[in-house]
N, C-alpha and C positions, 0 to 999 in steps of 0.2 A: 493413573492407567495402569493397567496391567499387561496391554501387549504395545510394543515398541517394533516400528515396522522399521525402522532407519532409512536410508536415502533411497537404497536401492527398490524395497518395497513400495515407497511412496511417491519414487519415482513411476516404478513400473504402472501403480494404480491410478495416478494422475494420467499418464498417458492413455491407457485403456478409457476412463470418463472423457478424456476428449477426444476419442476416435469416436466412442458411441457417442456424443454429442454432434460431432460432425456427420454421423452415417443417419441421424434421426432425420426421416422424413414423416411429414405430417399430410396425407395426399388430400385430407377432408379441409385442408385450411390453406392459404395463401401463405410462399416461402417467405415473403416479405413481411410477414407476421411472426412467423414461429420461428425465426432465426432465433428469439429471445428466451425459446424455452430450454434450451442446454443453459444460455449466461443465467437463467434465474435458477435453475436445478444445482448450478454449481455456485450461485452468489455467494455463499459463506467462503468458500477456499479463495474466488478469484478477488474479492473485498478484502481480505487477511492479506494477501500476497500482494495488491498494488498498496494497501495503506502502508506496511512496510517496507516496500521497496522505495515509493515515493518518500516515506518519512527518513528513512536512512539516508537517501539521497540530497534531501535537504540539511542534514544534520551533519552530513559530510564522515557517513560511516560506511565502509563496504557493505556492500548488500549480501556478499557470503558470508559476511561474520554471523554467526549466531549469538540470541539476545533474548531479551525477555520484552520486546517488545510488539509480540503479537497482539491478535484482537484477545485471545482470552486473559493474556496477562495484563492488558489495558482494562479487561473487565473487573479482576482483581484489583487493582489498582483502585479503582473507582470505590471498594469497598465489597464487593461482592465476595462470596465466599466460592473455593473453585468449583462447588458445585454446583452455587446458582449461576456461575460464569458458562459452565459447560450446558447447563438446561437453557438458559437465555440465549444459546448460540443455536440449540435444539429449536426453540422457538423461533427464532429468526429464520433458519434455514424452513421449517415446517411453514411458516408465512410464505416464504418465497417458494415453497413447494405449489402452494394453492394457489399463488399469481402464475404461476408456470401452466398449471391445469386450467385457468382462467384464458389465460391469452391462446392456448390449444383450441379454444373454441370460442375466442372473440373474433369481431371484423375487425378492419385496419384502424379506425378510431379507437375502439374499446382497446385491444392490445396496446396502441402506441399509449393511451393514457396510464395503463397499467405499469408502463414500461416507464414513461415520467415520473410516475409518482415512486417506483421505488429507485429511480436514479436520483431524484431529490432527498429522498429521505438517505440514501447511500451518500451522498455528499454533505448532507449535514452531520451526519453520524462521523465521518472522517473528519470534518472539520472540529467537532464538538472533541473526539479521541485525539486528535493532534494538540489541545489543551494541555495534556497532562503531562507531569516533568517526568521524561524520559533519561534523564542526563544516567542514570546506573544502570540500565537497564542493558547496555552493550559496550561494557569496560572493556579498554584499551590493553592489549595483550603488554608485556612486560617489554621492553625495550623498543617499541613503535612509536612514533610520534603520536600526540593527542591529532584529531581529525578534525579539518577544517571546515566550517559549515559553511553550505551552499554560498548564502548570501555574502559571505568574507571572498570565498572564490569568485563571485563573480563580479563585485568591486576591484578585486585584485586583478583581474583581467581587464576591465574597462580602464584602470586607472595606471597600471602599472605597478613592480614592485612599491612595498611600502617603505616609507622612510624610516630610517634609525629615530625611535626616541631616545635622547640625550641621556647618556648615563645606564640606559638599560640594558646597552648589548642585546637587544631584543630586534628584529626588522632587515630588511633589507638597504642597499646604500640609497641615498636620496637621490629623486631623479629632478633636474632640472627643470622647469615650467616651458622653458621654448623648445626642449627635445620631444615633450609629450602632447599633443592635440588632444588628447582624451578621446580619439575616435579610435575604431578597430585597424589595425595594423596587418 
């Protein structure tokens, strides 16, 4: 791409889009249906942000660290060229725009059916995109410890410090079983 907004430009643009989305009113329809319109219109950036945030939390990577685990990078990892990845995102956003137009004119049941179909597709897509090998997408900066995945952090929280492996010099001191009941302290 030839245009680079940086953090300030993208934060300003995101703020303005969110403010416009909140201020939108559709007097011809019920608010209980039309709240989905701004969510659908901003569907690709919302999906990308949610996917990257949850993925980094799951993998134990700071969410503020840059990386190549965004939606466009994942599409390239699936075998798309950069151009095809961008065109795919345009197509998805166009379909979400059409869905938003349908929801604007829909009654309650139709609007929620469209929303449920889009939500199911997003969950399925997130599940499939999380299957990719992302081990090299967020390299650890020099001098920093490797991230600990969420599953290991939860296990450590439940069981206490990990016992030291014999001769490895890795791990914490062993915790006697009578001191630790396995419940949350």
